[in-house]
N, C-alpha and C positions, 0 to 999 in steps of 0.2 A: 224340374232336373231332368238331366239325360239318363240313361238306363245305367249309365256307369256309377250312379251316384246311388249309394245305399243308405237311408236315413239309420243312424245307430242309436240315436238318443235326442229327446227333447226335453228341456227344462225351461218351464213357465214359474215365473216369480208369483207367489201368492200374496194374499191382504198381508200388510206387516212390513212385507219386504223379505230380504234375504242378504246376508253378508257376502256368500259366495255363490257362485254358479260352479257345479262339479259334475265332471265326466269321469266316471271310475269303470275299471274293466273293461277297457277299450279292447276290444278283438284284435288280434294280430294279422287279419286276413285280407287286408286291404293295401293298396299299393301307397295313397295318400290319404291325408284327412281334411277336412273342411269343416269349419266353424261359421256359422251366420249367426249374427248376432242383432238383436234390437233391444238397446238397454238406458237405462234412465237410473239416476242416483238420487237417492233421497236429500242428499246433501244440499245444504242452503249457503255453501259456498260458492264462489264465482268459479264458472266454469274453468278457467284459467289453472286453477290450482287441483284440480280433479282429473284421475287419469285412470285408465286401464290397468289392474296387475294381473300377470299370468305365471301361472304355477305349474310345472310340469314335472309329475313324477315325485311331487312333495318338495321341491326344490325350486328357488329362484335365481341359482348361482347359473354358472357355466353358460351365459348368454352374451353375445354381442351384436349389435344391431345399428343400423343408419337409416334415418328418418327424413322424410320430405315432408315439409310442413308447410301448411298455406292458410293463415287466418285471414278472412275476408269480413270487412264492415267494422263499424265503431267499437262493437261490445267484445271482438277477438280479443285474446291476451298477446300482450305487448312481447314477451320472450316465449320461444319453444319451449317444451317441456321433454321428457323421456316418455315415451308412452303415449298413445292416444288420449286424447279428451274423451270424457263421458258427459252426457248431458246432465243438467244438474235441476234442483227443483225452482232455480231463479231463472231458467229458461222458458221459452214459450210451453204453455200448458199444452201436454201432451205431446210433446216433442219428442222424439228417443235418437240416440247414436245409432246410425247403422254401421256394424264391424263385419267385416269378413277377415279370418284367419286361415291360412292353407300352410300345411305341412308336407314337404316331401319326405319319400322314404320313412314315414315316421316308425316302421317296424326293422329297419334295417341295424347293422351293426355298425354304421359310420355316422359322423356328425349329421345333424339333421336342418336343414335350412327350412325358413318360412318366411311368408309375406302376411302384412296386414295392411287392409286399406278401410279407410273409414270416413263418414260423414258425419259430422256433429253440427247441428243447430244450436246455436247460443242464446242469448236473452232477448233477441228481435228476429223476426221472421227475416230481416234481410244481412243477418250476421250469422257465419257458419265457418266451420273449420275442416278442412280436409287435409287427411293423414295418409301417406303410404310409406311404411315401415318394412326393411327386408333384414332378416338376422340368421342367426347360426345358433343352436344349441348343441354347444360343444361337448357332448355324451354320447355314448357307444351304445347305451340300452335302448330298448323299443320304448315307447311313449305307450303307457299303460293307464294312465290319469292323468288330467289336468283341471285346474280350478281358475276362476277369475274372482276378483274382487275389486273394488275401489278403492284407490289410494288414500284417501281419507278416511278410512275405518266407516264410512257411512255404509248404507246399503243399497242394494241394487231395489228399485222402486217396483210396486205391483207391474205386471203385466211385462216386464221386461223378459224376453224369451232368448235362447240360444237353440240352435239346432247343430247336431254334430253328425258328418256324413263320412262314410266312407267311400274311397274313390277304387274303383276296380279298376285293371288294365281294359285300355278299349280295345 
């Protein structure tokens, strides 16, 4: 990472999995936030029905987004969902979704824009899903905590990892 990226926190899911990945008490000393995730769900559902949920400051409201979605291969879901897919236990063994979330001006007193890009392998090595989402969190309070969960209430699998970085002005 460039010198302007400062690691704030790392979460690695242990044995038995975890229902959430949580970043709390986020310091307000940076310009932007960047979250890099490598996650897999314990769900036995088809990957097309499992998505990543994001909660900001304890709420899931005040958000709008537009999504560019590209399923590739025979295992790809036929219709798009809201939010990026998360690799499930029905996917290729040891395959994890790679997700990046970026928040601009997270500590400011105006609305917060964010982008999310992801690559999710599916049930075979030739099938995958690419996502790009841009969104707006319509709240004027600074982001002090965020959590992630899986939409079907399953857990994040062991070895799922998330890194939160603060970005300094360059």
